[in-house]
C-alpha positions as CSV (number, residue, x, y, z in Angstrom):
1,M,70.9,147.6,76.6
2,L,74.7,147.5,78.7
3,I,75.4,144.3,76.7
4,S,74.8,145.3,73.0
5,H,77.1,148.4,73.9
6,L,79.3,145.9,75.5
7,G,78.9,143.4,71.9
8,V,79.8,146.4,69.7
9,T,82.8,148.1,72.1
10,V,84.4,144.3,71.5
11,M,83.3,144.6,68.6
12,V,84.2,146.7,66.2
13,P,88.4,147.1,67.6
14,I,88.5,143.6,66.1
15,F,86.5,144.3,62.5
16,L,89.1,147.8,61.7
17,C,92.3,145.7,62.5
18,V,91.3,143.2,60.7
19,I,89.8,145.4,58.2
20,V,92.8,147.8,58.0
21,G,94.6,144.1,58.0
22,I,93.3,142.5,54.8
23,V,94.2,145.9,53.4
24,I,98.4,146.1,54.1
25,D,98.5,142.2,53.5
26,K,96.7,142.8,49.5
27,H,98.7,146.4,48.8
28,F,102.2,145.2,50.7
29,G,101.5,141.5,50.4
30,T,102.8,141.1,53.9
31,S,100.6,138.7,56.3
32,T,100.0,141.5,59.3
33,L,96.1,140.1,59.1
34,I,97.3,137.5,62.2
35,W,99.1,140.2,64.4
36,L,96.3,143.3,63.7
37,L,93.4,140.7,65.0
38,F,95.4,140.3,67.8
39,L,95.8,144.2,68.7
40,G,91.7,144.4,68.2
41,I,90.9,141.4,70.2
42,A,93.1,143.2,72.5
43,A,92.2,146.7,72.3
44,G,88.4,145.3,72.4
45,L,88.7,143.8,75.3
46,R,90.5,146.5,77.2
47,N,87.6,149.0,75.4
48,A,85.2,146.5,78.0
49,Y,87.2,146.3,80.9
50,I,87.5,149.8,80.6
51,L,83.2,149.3,80.9
52,L,82.2,147.7,83.1
53,K,84.7,149.4,85.8
54,G,82.1,153.0,84.9
55,V,79.2,150.6,84.9
56,L,80.4,148.9,88.4
57,D,82.0,153.0,90.1
58,E,78.7,153.7,90.4
59,N,76.8,151.2,90.8
60,V,79.2,151.4,93.9
61,K,77.9,155.5,94.7
62,E,74.2,155.5,94.2
63,R,74.2,152.2,96.8
64,E,76.4,154.6,99.0
65,N,74.4,157.7,98.1
66,A,71.1,155.2,99.0
67,E,72.7,153.9,101.9
68,R,74.4,157.8,102.8
69,L,70.1,159.3,102.2
70,K,68.7,155.8,104.4
71,R,71.0,157.0,107.1
72,E,70.1,160.9,107.5
73,R,66.7,160.2,107.1
74,R,66.8,157.7,110.8
75,L,69.1,160.4,112.0
76,N,66.0,162.6,111.3
77,A,63.0,161.1,112.5
78,N,65.3,159.9,115.9
79,K,65.7,164.3,116.1
80,K,61.6,164.1,114.8
81,Q,60.8,161.7,118.0
82,E,63.0,163.2,120.9
83,D,61.8,166.6,120.0
């Protein structure tokens, strides 16, 4: 699911910028398509970076919470043995 979300996150800005570039080129007779394509690629890569950074941060937090729970369980088990 993450891979499909990542694909959509990258492709949507690229397609939108290409469509806007085509419309602008037809309306004004300019050649802005290439620049908007690069802008779309940059936006897509930025979105992918933000998405992956968020996922990795969540994984780190989950791992830290799991380690904290293990330490607490060991401490509780040690306390019970001492009593």
